[in-house]
N, C-alpha and C positions, 0 to 999 in steps of 0.2 A: 422906670425902673426896681427893678427889685433882687433882694440880699437872698441868694441862693446859699446853704449849708448842705455838706454831706455827711452824713454820720450814718453807721451800722450799730447794729444790736446786739449781737455776738461777733466772737469772734472768727474772723473767715467769714463773716456773713454777707449776704449782700448787703449793696451801698443806696442809702434812697436821700434824697433831695428833700429840705424843706426849708421854710420862709425863716431865716435868721432875724426878722423884722430889725429891731435898731441895737440887738445885742451883740454887745462884744464878744466872741468867741474866739478861740485858739484849737490848735490840733491836741486830742487827748483830752479835752473838758467833756465833763457827764454831763447831761441835760435831760430833760424833762420835754415830750413831745406830744403831739396830739394827732393817735392815729385813728385808722377805721375800727380798730377792736378795743380803742380808749387810750388810755395811759402808759405810755412806755417811756424809759429809761435805755437812753443812749449815750454814744462814744463820739466826738466830732473825729471826722477824717480829712475833711481841707477845711484852710479856714472859709469864712463869707466869701462871694465875689456876688458882681453885680451884672445882673444878666436883664435884655431889654424883656418886656412885655410880648414882643411877640414871636419870642423863642420861645414861651414859656405853653406847654399846649394842654394842660391839664391844671385844675385849681392846685392850688399846692398848703398843705398843712401848715400848723405856726409850731413855731419852737416856744413854749410857754415858757420856759424859765430855767437858768441853771440848778442844777440838779443840789438840793441843802443836804445836812448832815441825815437829816429823818427818811429823806427820799434813798438814800444810800443805805439807812438801818433797815430800811421797806424790804428793801432789795436784798438783803442778806438773810433776812427772816424767810421770804418767799422761796430761796435756793434749799433752805434749812427743811420746808413743808416738801418741797417737789421728793427729796430722798423719803419720806414718809409715804407720802401720795405714791409715789412709784413701787414701793414693798407691797402697799396694801392692795393695788391693781394688783401684781402680780400673784397671788395669792388667790385673788379670784378668779384668775384667767386659768391655775392649774386646778383649782377646783370645780372648775365647769369644762376641763379639757377642751380648750378652744386652739384650733389650730392656726395662732400667731403668737407673734413673739414682742412682748414690749420690749421699748430701746430709750424713751426717756419721758420724762412728766415735767410739765413748765406751765409755773405760775401765771399771770398776768401781772402786772404792774401796781396793777390795783385788789387784784385776788379776786377781779370778778368770775374769773375761768380759767378749768385746768384743762390744758391740752395732752392728750396723750397721742405720742408718737409708736406706729408698731409696725410690721413687715411680714407679709403673708404673704402665701403662693397664688390665692385666690381672692373673692369675696366672702368675708365672714360677716354675720351677722350676728351684732353685738346690741342690739337693742337693750335685752334685759341686763345687761351688763352696765350700759349707761344708767339705767334708771337706779339699779342699783348706788353706784357711784355717787350720783347728784343725792340721793336720800342719804347717804354716809356724810358727805362735805359739804352738804348746804350750799354748794354752786352749780354754774351752769358745768356740764361736760362737752368737750368735745375730743370724740378718737378721731385721728388723721393717719393716711396712711402711706408710707411713705416707700421708696426704693433702696437697693442694697448700697449705692455710694451716697446717701445722705443717710443713710444708719452709721456707715463709717465717718462720716464728717461730724455728727455726732457724740456716739461713742470715744472716738479719738483712737491711736494707738501709733505704733512704730513700724517703720517700714520694713522694706528687705535692706534698704541703702543705712540703715540705722540711724534715720535721721524720723522725727515726727512729720507722721505724714502730712501733704501738700493741702489736703482739701480743709485740715484742721488749723491750718500757721494761714496762709495767703492766697488759697485758691475761694475766688466768691463764686463762680459758674464752672460748670462741667463742660467740659467742649468734646466732641467724638472724637473716638479711639478706634482704630483698626488694625488687624495684622499685617497689610501692609505696611506702617509705619515702621514694625517691627523687623520686616525681611530688608526693609529700605536700609537699615542701620546694620546689616547684618548681623541680626540677634539669632538666636536660638529659639524658635519655635516650642518651646520648652512649656507649658501650662504654670507649671510652678514657679518659674524664673519672671514672665512677662505677666503676671497677673496680680493684684496688690492683695490687700485685705479684705475688699469689700468681694472677689471673687471675680473681678470685671480686669480689664487687660489695664496696663500702668497706668495713668493720667500723665507721668512725667515722658511716655513715648511721643509723645506731641511738640514736647520742646525744641527738640533739634531735626526736628522731620524737616520742614524748609529750608535749612542748612546743611543736609546731606544731599537732597536734590537738587541744588545749587551746585555743589561743590561735586558733585556725582556726575553731571552734564562735562566737565572738564577733564575727564577721562573718559580715555576708549573702552567701548564695552568688552568683554570676555567674549575670546574668541576672532577677535580682529586680529590681524596681520600688521605687525609692528617692525620699524628698523631701529636697534642701539646698536650705537657704533660700528656701522657697519654689517653688521649682523642681523639676518631675519629670523624675527620668533612671532611666537603667537601671544598674546594677552590670557592668562588664563586666571588670575585674582587682582581685584582693587583694593587698593588701601585709601579709604577716602580723606579722612582728615591728616593722613601724611602726605595728601597729593602726589602716591606711587603707584605703580601696578608691579604682579611678576610674569615675567617674560620667559615662556620656555624656548628654547630654540629647537635646529633641528636633533642635536648630538644627545637632546636629554636634560641637558642642563639648565637652571632656571636663574634667572638673578631679579634684582629689584632695580626698578630705575624711576628714574625722577618723570612727572608728567611733560615737565621743558622740554627734555632730552631727547624724545620721543619722536622719528619721524616714520611717514608713511612707506611701506612696503611698495617698491615698483612692482605692478605684476607684469610677468612672464609673455612673451609673445602667445604661446601654444595657449596661454591660459585668457586672452584677450578676448574680448567678442568680434566678430569678424573679421580677424586674422587670417582664417584659413582662406574667406573669400578676398580678402584683399591680394594673400600671395598666388592662387588660382589667377587672378586680374592680372600680374605681373608677369607671367609665362603667358599669356594669351590663352587661356582657357576659360571656357565661360562656364558660370553654373549653370546647370538644367533643372528648372522645378521639379520637385519630386510627386510624383502621380501617385492615387490614390490605386490601391489594387481591390480586381472587379474579383466579381466572384469567380470560384474555381481556379484561382492562383495564377492565371496566364497573365504573360504578359502585352502591352500594348501591339509590338512587334509581330508575335505569335495570332495574336486574334485578327491584325492586319492581314498576314499571309492567310490565313484560313477563309477569311475574308474572300481575297481575289484568288486562289483557289476555288472556292464553291463557286464564284462570278464568272470560272471559266468553263465547268461543267456544261455540257450541251443541254438544254432545257427540252425535256419531252413533253409533249403534247397532251395537255391534259384530256380525259374521255369526258365528253359530256353526258351529263346525268342521263339514264332512258328515262323515254315516255312514260306518261302514266298507262299509255296502251300496252308498250312493251314491259311492265312490270307484273310481277307473281302477286295475282291476287289471292287475298287467305281462305279464300271459300273457292275458288276457281271459276267465280260468276261474276257478271257486272252490268252493270245498267245499259239503257239506251242510250246514254248519253257519255259514255264512257269511262265513269266515274265508280270508284273501289269501293265495294258494299262489302262490309264485313256483318256474320251472321253470328248473333249472341244467343248465346244461350240461356234455355228458361232457367228462370230463380223459382229456385226450391221454395219450397211451402214449407 
């Protein structure tokens, strides 16, 4: 068994599991842990729990200690140094006229590396910039390109709802969002209204998408014929959350009705499939199969009559072809065997 604790390194950041060892930790405690990049200061999200060794797939990093006042003071100093490093790097980018946007500068806990986050439309050659920054700060430099959603997560802001962005408060991972989610919820497909600060579709479109799909299945679709209090009408609109539909009757009058009070409209006899064939059977009539028209536009009966009339005509005896000796020859001469000979014209030189 191993005691596992879940921590995060920044607000609304990803959560990671570490080996708590024998430390007594609680939610909100700041601790120092060992990571692949070195030591880091994190915050406990959930208290330690015992997990069997068979369920642990990879090697766990250990929690070193509970954060001391010195560790917190070092973290505050790094935050102040990040602001100065960000401004210095921004000036060098403008001087070199590089096509990139600097988002944030981050110092590691021990100050052994500075990570600069930036966005760009394509690839950027920043090798000369990294050399200059490393010579100025006397530490390792890392340039990391991120997307527009990660940019909004790092910078923060206020959404169109008037509250702080979801990605900055509680969203730890981004889920795919599509226009279909806005359509199912009946929202206007206006990019200014369904896009967030990052320019992409709002993350909150996916919060109620499954609920809308489940509730929409309980309502009749638009265009379906229903019966309301003995009157037949057509569904022209749906109100998913209220579980109501708008029905338009034959006289043009519209009315809202609950989904539980709707009945299925009875189809008329003339509209039922196979109604005419059943009526013909009751009258003793048999439905004849429809025949395909042939070329010339003649009906089968006319063609049959014409065939009979042609068969009644007297057939004349066909004349036998003339014998070879009776046929006219091309040059008026024939050989001893009676075969026709042709006289060829002499070739011209």
